[in-house]
LUMDRENVEX-401075 format. One record per residue (C-alpha): y negated, z, x. Coordinates in nm, 3 decimals. Example, Ala and Ser with C-alpha at 12.3 -4.5 7.8 and 13.67 -1.06 7.14 Angstrom:
REM LUMDRENVEX-401075
node Y->0.450 | Z->0.780 | X->1.230 $
node Y->0.106 | Z->0.714 | X->1.367 $
This chain:
REM LUMDRENVEX-401075
node Y->-3.083 | Z->0.805 | X->1.498 $
node Y->-3.191 | Z->1.125 | X->1.329 $
node Y->-2.925 | Z->1.396 | X->1.335 $
node Y->-3.138 | Z->1.677 | X->1.194 $
node Y->-3.011 | Z->1.868 | X->0.887 $
node Y->-3.267 | Z->1.684 | X->0.678 $
node Y->-3.088 | Z->1.356 | X->0.761 $
node Y->-2.777 | Z->1.476 | X->0.575 $
node Y->-2.943 | Z->1.571 | X->0.246 $
node Y->-2.772 | Z->1.281 | X->0.065 $
node Y->-2.429 | Z->1.424 | X->0.140 $
node Y->-2.445 | Z->1.679 | X->-0.141 $
node Y->-2.533 | Z->1.404 | X->-0.391 $
node Y->-2.219 | Z->1.214 | X->-0.293 $
node Y->-1.999 | Z->1.520 | X->-0.329 $
node Y->-2.135 | Z->1.584 | X->-0.678 $
node Y->-2.093 | Z->1.226 | X->-0.799 $
node Y->-1.817 | Z->1.157 | X->-1.056 $
node Y->-1.644 | Z->0.917 | X->-0.814 $
node Y->-1.611 | Z->1.177 | X->-0.537 $
node Y->-1.259 | Z->1.308 | X->-0.485 $
node Y->-1.171 | Z->1.622 | X->-0.296 $
node Y->-0.935 | Z->1.586 | X->-0.007 $
node Y->-0.603 | Z->1.764 | X->0.000 $
node Y->-0.436 | Z->1.753 | X->0.338 $
node Y->-0.064 | Z->1.824 | X->0.353 $
node Y->0.114 | Z->1.899 | X->0.681 $
node Y->0.410 | Z->1.673 | X->0.759 $
node Y->0.644 | Z->1.594 | X->1.046 $
node Y->0.772 | Z->1.241 | X->1.102 $
node Y->1.032 | Z->1.090 | X->1.333 $
node Y->0.977 | Z->0.734 | X->1.453 $
node Y->1.226 | Z->0.466 | X->1.555 $
node Y->1.146 | Z->0.523 | X->1.924 $
node Y->1.253 | Z->0.888 | X->1.889 $
node Y->0.904 | Z->1.042 | X->1.883 $
node Y->0.840 | Z->1.341 | X->1.661 $
node Y->0.485 | Z->1.361 | X->1.527 $
node Y->0.329 | Z->1.659 | X->1.352 $
node Y->0.008 | Z->1.614 | X->1.155 $
node Y->-0.154 | Z->1.606 | X->0.814 $
node Y->-0.187 | Z->1.336 | X->0.549 $
node Y->-0.445 | Z->1.316 | X->0.272 $
node Y->-0.306 | Z->1.323 | X->-0.081 $
node Y->-0.486 | Z->1.211 | X->-0.394 $
node Y->-0.492 | Z->1.428 | X->-0.705 $
node Y->-0.134 | Z->1.492 | X->-0.827 $
node Y->0.007 | Z->1.276 | X->-0.546 $
node Y->0.320 | Z->1.372 | X->-0.354 $
node Y->0.400 | Z->1.293 | X->0.008 $
node Y->0.682 | Z->1.065 | X->-0.109 $
node Y->0.423 | Z->0.860 | X->-0.304 $
node Y->0.267 | Z->0.758 | X->0.029 $
node Y->0.592 | Z->0.574 | X->0.104 $
node Y->0.700 | Z->0.452 | X->-0.241 $
node Y->0.378 | Z->0.382 | X->-0.432 $
node Y->0.122 | Z->0.296 | X->-0.163 $
node Y->0.130 | Z->-0.066 | X->-0.051 $
node Y->-0.057 | Z->-0.008 | X->0.276 $
node Y->0.166 | Z->-0.066 | X->0.579 $
node Y->0.027 | Z->0.231 | X->0.772 $
node Y->0.043 | Z->0.606 | X->0.723 $
node Y->-0.281 | Z->0.771 | X->0.835 $
node Y->-0.232 | Z->1.111 | X->0.995 $
node Y->-0.499 | Z->1.355 | X->1.114 $
node Y->-0.483 | Z->1.656 | X->1.345 $
node Y->-0.183 | Z->1.490 | X->1.511 $
node Y->0.025 | Z->1.678 | X->1.766 $
node Y->0.279 | Z->1.485 | X->1.971 $
node Y->0.375 | Z->1.440 | X->2.335 $
node Y->0.099 | Z->1.183 | X->2.376 $
node Y->-0.187 | Z->1.344 | X->2.186 $
node Y->-0.329 | Z->1.655 | X->2.027 $
node Y->-0.585 | Z->1.674 | X->1.747 $
node Y->-0.618 | Z->1.298 | X->1.711 $
node Y->-0.606 | Z->1.054 | X->1.419 $
node Y->-0.303 | Z->0.826 | X->1.422 $
node Y->-0.211 | Z->0.518 | X->1.219 $
node Y->0.169 | Z->0.492 | X->1.204 $
node Y->0.343 | Z->0.177 | X->1.084 $
node Y->0.569 | Z->0.284 | X->0.795 $
node Y->0.838 | Z->0.040 | X->0.909 $
node Y->0.881 | Z->0.254 | X->1.222 $
node Y->0.930 | Z->0.587 | X->1.043 $
node Y->1.289 | Z->0.709 | X->1.029 $
node Y->1.218 | Z->1.022 | X->0.823 $
node Y->0.930 | Z->1.236 | X->0.704 $
node Y->0.940 | Z->1.604 | X->0.619 $
node Y->0.657 | Z->1.769 | X->0.425 $
node Y->0.593 | Z->2.126 | X->0.530 $
node Y->0.573 | Z->2.402 | X->0.274 $
node Y->0.219 | Z->2.506 | X->0.190 $
node Y->0.149 | Z->2.856 | X->0.069 $
node Y->-0.073 | Z->2.871 | X->-0.240 $
node Y->-0.362 | Z->3.117 | X->-0.221 $
């Protein structure tokens, strides 16, 4: 495999395409049915709220990145929504 900078030239074309969507990560904390507290970030679509991930998304899993818990740090975690007791979005300061 070629990992030189020239190998990634196509990336800018993807980011400029009309179908490309920017990512907006929002920090949240969740509590699971086994008592674990997990801190991490979720990706939100344009004009999407954290609550929409639970009420409007039909996928059974919540995907979290940069997860911090007793078991892991900086990992990606797929959490079954049926095992989430509560979720708290953290306030984000606007620049």
